[in-house]
C-alpha positions as CSV (number, residue, x, y, z in Angstrom):
1,M,-45.0,-27.3,-13.7
2,I,-45.3,-25.7,-17.7
3,L,-42.7,-23.1,-16.7
4,I,-40.3,-25.5,-15.8
5,I,-41.0,-27.6,-18.3
6,A,-40.5,-24.2,-20.8
7,F,-37.0,-24.0,-18.9
8,K,-35.5,-27.4,-19.4
9,E,-36.7,-27.4,-23.2
10,L,-35.1,-23.7,-23.4
11,I,-31.8,-25.3,-22.1
12,D,-31.7,-27.9,-23.8
13,A,-32.1,-26.5,-27.0
14,L,-29.9,-24.0,-26.4
15,R,-26.9,-26.6,-26.2
16,D,-28.0,-27.7,-29.9
17,K,-25.2,-26.6,-32.0
18,R,-27.4,-25.8,-34.8
19,T,-30.1,-23.8,-33.1
20,M,-27.7,-21.9,-31.3
21,L,-25.7,-20.8,-34.6
22,V,-28.6,-20.1,-36.2
23,V,-30.5,-17.5,-33.5
24,L,-27.1,-16.0,-32.9
25,L,-26.7,-15.1,-37.0
26,S,-30.4,-14.7,-37.9
27,S,-30.6,-12.2,-34.8
28,L,-27.1,-10.4,-35.1
29,L,-26.2,-10.4,-38.3
30,G,-29.4,-11.0,-40.4
31,M,-30.5,-7.0,-41.0
32,P,-26.7,-6.0,-41.0
33,L,-26.0,-7.7,-43.8
34,M,-29.1,-6.8,-45.7
35,M,-28.6,-3.4,-45.1
36,L,-25.1,-3.6,-45.9
37,M,-25.9,-5.5,-49.7
38,M,-29.1,-3.1,-50.3
39,S,-26.2,-0.4,-49.9
40,E,-23.9,-2.3,-51.5
41,I,-26.5,-2.8,-54.5
42,V,-28.1,0.9,-54.7
43,G,-24.6,2.5,-54.4
44,R,-23.6,0.7,-57.7
45,I,-26.8,1.6,-59.3
46,E,-25.9,5.3,-58.3
47,I,-22.5,5.4,-59.3
48,Q,-23.4,3.9,-63.2
49,T,-26.1,6.3,-63.2
50,E,-24.1,9.3,-62.1
51,K,-20.8,8.2,-64.3
52,H,-21.6,10.3,-67.3
53,T,-19.6,8.0,-69.8
54,V,-20.7,6.8,-73.2
55,R,-19.4,4.0,-75.2
56,V,-19.8,5.1,-79.0
57,R,-18.5,3.5,-82.2
58,G,-18.4,5.7,-85.1
59,L,-18.6,9.0,-83.3
60,D,-16.5,10.5,-86.0
61,N,-19.9,10.5,-87.9
62,A,-21.7,12.8,-86.2
63,P,-19.6,15.5,-85.0
64,G,-23.0,17.7,-83.5
65,L,-23.6,14.8,-81.5
66,E,-19.7,14.8,-80.4
67,N,-19.8,18.1,-79.5
68,Y,-23.1,17.8,-77.5
69,F,-21.4,15.7,-75.2
70,M,-18.7,17.2,-74.3
71,R,-21.3,20.4,-73.6
72,Q,-22.8,18.0,-70.9
73,G,-19.0,16.9,-68.9
74,V,-20.0,13.5,-70.6
75,E,-16.9,10.9,-71.1
76,I,-16.6,9.6,-74.6
77,K,-14.7,6.6,-74.9
78,P,-14.5,4.6,-78.2
79,V,-15.2,0.9,-79.1
80,D,-13.5,-1.3,-81.8
81,D,-15.1,-4.3,-83.8
82,H,-15.6,-7.0,-81.3
83,Y,-17.5,-4.7,-78.8
84,E,-20.2,-7.3,-79.0
85,Y,-17.9,-10.3,-77.4
86,Q,-16.9,-7.3,-74.9
87,L,-20.8,-6.9,-73.5
88,K,-21.3,-10.3,-73.2
89,T,-17.8,-11.3,-71.1
90,K,-18.9,-8.3,-69.0
91,K,-15.5,-6.6,-69.4
92,I,-17.4,-2.9,-71.0
93,A,-20.1,-2.4,-68.2
94,E,-21.8,0.5,-70.3
95,P,-24.4,0.1,-73.5
96,V,-22.9,0.9,-76.8
97,L,-24.0,3.6,-79.2
98,L,-23.9,3.0,-82.7
99,I,-23.5,5.9,-85.1
100,P,-23.8,4.8,-88.8
101,V,-22.0,6.7,-91.4
102,D,-24.3,8.5,-92.8
103,F,-25.7,10.1,-89.6
104,Q,-24.6,13.9,-90.5
105,Q,-25.3,13.4,-94.3
106,K,-29.3,12.6,-93.4
107,L,-29.4,15.0,-90.4
108,E,-28.7,18.0,-92.4
109,R,-30.7,16.8,-95.3
110,G,-33.4,16.6,-92.9
111,E,-34.0,12.7,-92.6
112,R,-34.4,10.3,-89.6
113,P,-31.3,8.8,-89.2
114,V,-31.0,5.6,-87.1
115,L,-29.1,5.4,-83.2
116,E,-28.4,2.2,-82.5
117,I,-27.9,1.0,-78.6
118,V,-26.4,-2.5,-77.5
119,S,-27.2,-3.5,-74.4
120,D,-26.5,-7.7,-73.2
121,S,-29.1,-8.1,-71.1
122,S,-26.9,-10.8,-68.7
123,N,-25.2,-7.8,-68.1
124,K,-26.7,-5.9,-65.2
125,D,-24.1,-2.9,-65.3
126,T,-25.2,-2.4,-69.0
127,Q,-29.7,-2.3,-68.4
128,T,-28.7,0.4,-65.5
129,G,-26.4,2.4,-68.3
130,M,-29.7,2.1,-70.3
131,F,-31.8,4.3,-69.0
132,P,-29.2,7.5,-68.8
133,L,-28.4,7.2,-72.3
134,Q,-31.7,6.8,-73.8
135,H,-32.0,10.5,-71.4
136,L,-29.3,12.5,-72.6
137,L,-29.9,11.2,-76.7
138,S,-33.4,12.2,-76.1
139,T,-32.3,15.6,-74.4
140,Y,-30.2,15.8,-78.0
141,I,-32.4,15.4,-80.2
142,Q,-35.4,17.8,-78.3
143,E,-32.6,20.4,-78.9
144,Q,-31.8,20.1,-82.6
145,A,-35.7,20.2,-83.0
146,N,-35.4,23.3,-80.9
147,L,-32.8,24.7,-83.2
148,N,-34.5,23.4,-86.5
149,L,-37.9,25.3,-85.5
150,R,-36.0,28.4,-84.3
151,L,-34.3,28.5,-87.8
152,R,-37.7,28.8,-89.5
153,G,-38.6,31.5,-87.2
154,I,-40.7,29.3,-85.2
155,S,-40.5,29.6,-81.7
156,P,-40.6,25.5,-79.8
157,D,-43.5,26.3,-77.0
158,V,-45.7,25.6,-79.9
159,L,-45.0,21.8,-79.3
160,N,-45.3,22.3,-75.1
161,V,-49.4,22.4,-75.3
162,V,-49.6,21.2,-71.7
163,E,-47.0,21.6,-69.0
164,I,-46.4,18.2,-67.0
165,T,-45.5,18.1,-63.3
166,E,-45.3,15.0,-60.7
167,R,-45.7,14.6,-57.3
168,D,-45.2,11.4,-55.2
169,L,-47.2,10.7,-51.8
170,S,-45.1,8.1,-50.7
171,R,-41.3,8.4,-49.3
172,N,-40.8,5.1,-50.5
173,T,-38.8,6.5,-53.7
174,G,-35.6,6.1,-55.2
175,D,-33.5,3.6,-56.7
176,G,-33.9,1.2,-53.8
177,A,-37.6,1.2,-53.4
178,E,-38.1,-2.1,-54.3
179,L,-34.8,-3.4,-52.4
180,K,-36.8,-1.9,-49.8
181,G,-39.4,-4.7,-50.5
182,L,-37.3,-7.5,-49.5
183,L,-36.8,-6.4,-46.0
184,P,-40.1,-7.4,-44.6
185,F,-39.8,-11.0,-46.3
186,T,-36.3,-11.4,-44.5
187,L,-37.6,-11.1,-41.8
188,I,-40.3,-13.3,-41.8
189,M,-38.1,-16.3,-43.4
190,T,-35.6,-15.6,-40.3
191,M,-38.8,-15.6,-38.2
192,L,-40.0,-18.8,-39.2
193,T,-36.1,-20.3,-39.7
194,A,-35.6,-19.5,-36.0
195,G,-37.3,-22.1,-34.0
196,M,-37.3,-24.5,-36.8
197,Y,-34.9,-26.8,-35.2
198,A,-36.2,-26.4,-31.7
199,A,-39.4,-27.5,-32.6
200,I,-37.8,-30.6,-34.4
201,D,-35.8,-31.4,-31.7
202,T,-38.3,-30.3,-28.3
203,S,-40.7,-33.6,-30.5
204,A,-39.4,-35.8,-33.2
205,G,-36.3,-35.2,-31.3
206,E,-37.4,-36.7,-28.2
207,R,-39.5,-39.1,-30.0
208,E,-36.3,-40.5,-31.7
209,R,-34.5,-40.7,-29.1
210,G,-37.2,-42.7,-27.1
211,S,-37.3,-40.0,-24.3
212,L,-40.8,-39.1,-25.1
213,E,-42.5,-41.4,-23.8
214,P,-41.0,-42.2,-20.7
215,L,-41.6,-38.5,-20.1
216,M,-45.7,-39.2,-20.8
217,M,-45.6,-41.4,-18.1
218,T,-45.1,-39.0,-15.3
219,P,-48.1,-37.4,-14.0
220,V,-47.9,-34.5,-15.8
221,S,-50.4,-33.2,-18.0
222,S,-50.3,-33.7,-21.7
223,W,-51.3,-30.4,-22.4
224,S,-48.6,-28.5,-19.5
225,F,-46.2,-30.0,-21.5
226,A,-47.1,-29.0,-25.3
227,L,-47.3,-25.3,-23.5
228,G,-43.6,-26.2,-22.0
229,K,-42.9,-26.9,-24.9
230,W,-44.3,-24.4,-26.9
231,L,-43.3,-21.6,-25.5
232,A,-39.3,-23.3,-25.3
233,V,-39.5,-22.3,-29.1
234,A,-41.6,-19.8,-29.0
235,A,-39.4,-18.0,-26.9
236,L,-36.2,-18.3,-29.6
237,S,-38.1,-17.6,-32.0
238,M,-39.8,-14.0,-30.9
239,S,-35.7,-13.4,-29.1
240,V,-34.8,-14.1,-32.7
241,V,-37.9,-10.9,-34.1
242,V,-37.1,-8.5,-31.1
243,F,-32.8,-8.4,-31.5
244,S,-34.0,-8.7,-35.6
245,V,-36.1,-5.8,-35.3
246,L,-34.2,-3.5,-33.0
247,S,-31.6,-4.0,-35.2
248,L,-32.4,-2.1,-37.7
249,L,-31.4,0.9,-35.8
250,P,-27.6,0.3,-35.6
251,S,-28.1,-1.2,-39.1
252,R,-28.8,2.2,-40.8
253,L,-25.1,3.3,-40.1
254,L,-23.4,0.6,-42.8
255,I,-25.8,2.6,-45.6
256,R,-23.1,4.3,-47.3
257,S,-25.8,5.7,-49.9
258,E,-27.3,9.2,-48.3
259,S,-30.9,8.2,-51.2
260,V,-31.5,4.5,-49.0
261,K,-30.6,6.4,-45.6
262,I,-33.4,8.4,-46.0
263,M,-35.7,6.1,-46.8
264,F,-35.0,3.7,-44.0
265,Q,-36.1,6.2,-40.9
266,F,-37.6,4.2,-38.1
267,S,-40.0,6.2,-35.8
268,S,-40.6,4.2,-32.1
269,I,-44.1,3.7,-32.8
270,E,-43.4,2.0,-36.1
271,L,-41.0,-0.5,-34.4
272,L,-43.5,-1.1,-32.0
273,T,-46.0,-1.7,-34.3
274,M,-43.9,-3.9,-36.2
275,L,-42.8,-6.0,-33.0
276,L,-47.0,-6.0,-32.3
277,V,-47.4,-7.5,-36.1
278,L,-44.5,-10.6,-35.5
279,L,-44.6,-11.6,-32.4
280,P,-47.9,-13.4,-32.3
281,L,-46.6,-15.0,-36.0
282,A,-43.5,-15.9,-34.5
283,A,-45.8,-17.9,-31.8
284,C,-48.1,-19.0,-34.0
285,A,-45.1,-20.4,-36.5
286,S,-43.5,-22.2,-33.6
287,A,-47.1,-24.5,-32.4
288,V,-47.1,-25.0,-35.9
289,Q,-44.2,-26.3,-36.4
290,I,-44.4,-28.3,-33.7
291,A,-47.4,-29.6,-34.9
292,V,-45.6,-30.8,-37.6
293,A,-42.7,-32.1,-36.5
294,I,-44.9,-34.5,-33.8
295,K,-46.3,-36.8,-36.5
296,S,-42.5,-37.8,-37.4
297,K,-40.8,-41.0,-36.1
298,S,-37.3,-39.5,-36.9
299,H,-35.3,-36.3,-36.9
300,K,-34.8,-36.5,-40.9
301,E,-38.7,-36.7,-41.4
302,A,-39.7,-33.9,-39.3
303,Q,-37.1,-31.6,-40.5
304,A,-38.2,-32.6,-44.4
305,R,-42.0,-31.7,-43.3
306,T,-41.3,-28.5,-41.7
307,S,-39.0,-27.6,-44.7
308,L,-42.2,-28.1,-47.0
309,L,-43.9,-25.9,-44.3
310,L,-41.3,-23.1,-45.2
311,M,-41.8,-23.3,-48.3
312,M,-45.1,-21.7,-48.3
313,A,-44.5,-18.5,-47.0
314,P,-42.3,-17.4,-50.5
315,L,-45.7,-18.7,-52.1
316,M,-48.0,-16.2,-50.0
317,L,-45.5,-13.5,-50.1
318,L,-45.9,-14.2,-54.0
319,A,-49.8,-13.8,-53.8
320,G,-49.4,-10.3,-52.3
321,M,-46.7,-8.9,-54.7
322,M,-49.1,-11.0,-57.8
323,K,-52.3,-8.5,-56.6
324,Q,-52.7,-5.4,-58.2
325,G,-55.5,-2.5,-56.8
326,A,-55.6,-2.3,-53.2
327,D,-55.4,-5.0,-50.5
328,P,-58.6,-7.1,-50.9
329,V,-59.9,-7.8,-46.7
330,W,-59.1,-11.3,-46.5
331,F,-55.2,-10.8,-46.8
332,N,-55.4,-9.6,-43.2
333,W,-57.0,-13.1,-42.7
334,I,-53.7,-14.7,-43.9
335,P,-51.2,-15.5,-41.6
336,V,-47.4,-15.1,-43.3
337,L,-49.3,-12.6,-45.9
338,A,-50.9,-10.2,-43.4
339,Q,-48.0,-9.5,-41.8
340,N,-45.7,-9.0,-44.9
341,Q,-48.5,-6.4,-46.0
342,L,-48.6,-4.5,-42.8
343,I,-44.7,-4.1,-42.6
344,V,-44.9,-2.9,-46.4
345,K,-47.2,0.0,-44.8
346,L,-45.6,0.6,-42.3
347,F,-41.8,1.1,-44.5
348,N,-43.6,3.2,-46.6
349,N,-45.3,5.6,-44.2
350,E,-48.9,4.3,-44.9
351,T,-51.6,4.3,-42.7
352,V,-52.2,1.2,-40.3
353,L,-55.5,0.6,-39.0
354,V,-55.8,-0.9,-35.6
355,T,-58.1,-3.3,-36.9
356,E,-55.5,-4.4,-39.6
357,V,-53.2,-5.2,-36.6
358,L,-55.3,-6.9,-34.7
359,T,-57.2,-9.5,-37.2
360,P,-53.7,-10.7,-37.6
361,V,-53.1,-11.0,-34.3
362,F,-56.3,-13.4,-33.1
363,I,-55.7,-15.3,-36.4
364,C,-52.8,-16.5,-35.4
365,C,-53.5,-16.6,-31.5
366,V,-56.1,-19.1,-32.7
367,I,-54.0,-20.9,-35.2
368,S,-51.8,-21.9,-32.3
369,W,-54.5,-23.2,-29.9
370,G,-55.5,-25.2,-32.8
371,A,-52.2,-26.7,-33.3
372,L,-51.2,-27.4,-29.1
373,Y,-54.7,-29.1,-28.5
374,Y,-53.6,-31.3,-31.6
375,V,-49.7,-32.0,-29.7
376,S,-51.5,-32.3,-26.4
377,K,-53.9,-35.2,-28.4
378,K,-50.9,-36.6,-30.1
379,L,-48.7,-36.4,-26.6
380,R,-52.0,-38.5,-25.0
381,K,-51.7,-41.3,-27.3
382,L,-47.5,-41.3,-26.9
383,A,-48.1,-42.2,-23.2
């Protein structure tokens, strides 16, 4: 009887155009579009970093600096007096270097001239070009300092009393490292959104249409109805999770940046672990959404209630981003937050303990049972 109810609710949900649209778009196009956008953003950053273009005003005042730029293969583009307006209107995609009139004279007298870099924080392209320009100027300053020491018969090595090397243990490096953290958020929000309309339609929708009371007059128990409705909604949400996770593999073909493509190398064990983490959360979210919507007397009221529930997920994820140091133990006991932290660990190739996976699964089972018990009691009152 439970399976018959679930099949009936699933057919009704698939007939709903909004549900079908959300399921198809989120499961089939969600991850490919996310990968494509990430590839474009990282590719844009890499192009800006490797472009080797410098916008300069007053380069005639620094012939030595001009010679250094030419030796480094940098393309020099002069700007006019309207550079500030061009930066604000985003007609210039690089920061502007201002060289004072007395730059060369101060440098020859041993004084410290001032170079000014002008950018606009609202112009993201100029912010991306700040680091390459600063690095280029720092190497020029280092070269001038070494030349001054050699002219005085002093080895530049006396300044380098310590040699520093760096070694990063994480594979989550590169310009796309921060963007990679958006994938767990996208997966979780897609899963939570997928079953929302089906949960509303199978509870508040039937109550508004007046078809819920006749169903409850049948000899079928309210617990069977609760389980059947939950299985139908959970099947939709879990199917979206499966297709979204599996779409990570073909979605890598859309990545044009090699650095991003290297980061997204998933093994079959990692994908299975990801499914094991997300599928119980999808079932739990479906039960909670039905429990929230069953109290509503209309479709609009249920949509408002579930939307508030949906807004809680980003707040939980924000709490995980604000923490410092290692994840607290209680993170494993908070749905959504625990799954997000586990997926981040999988993406970063960190060790994931069995208890870290089983604890959120247990919590989701407990919450699902409590939500379904509440739904069955509410249906019994409607009978």
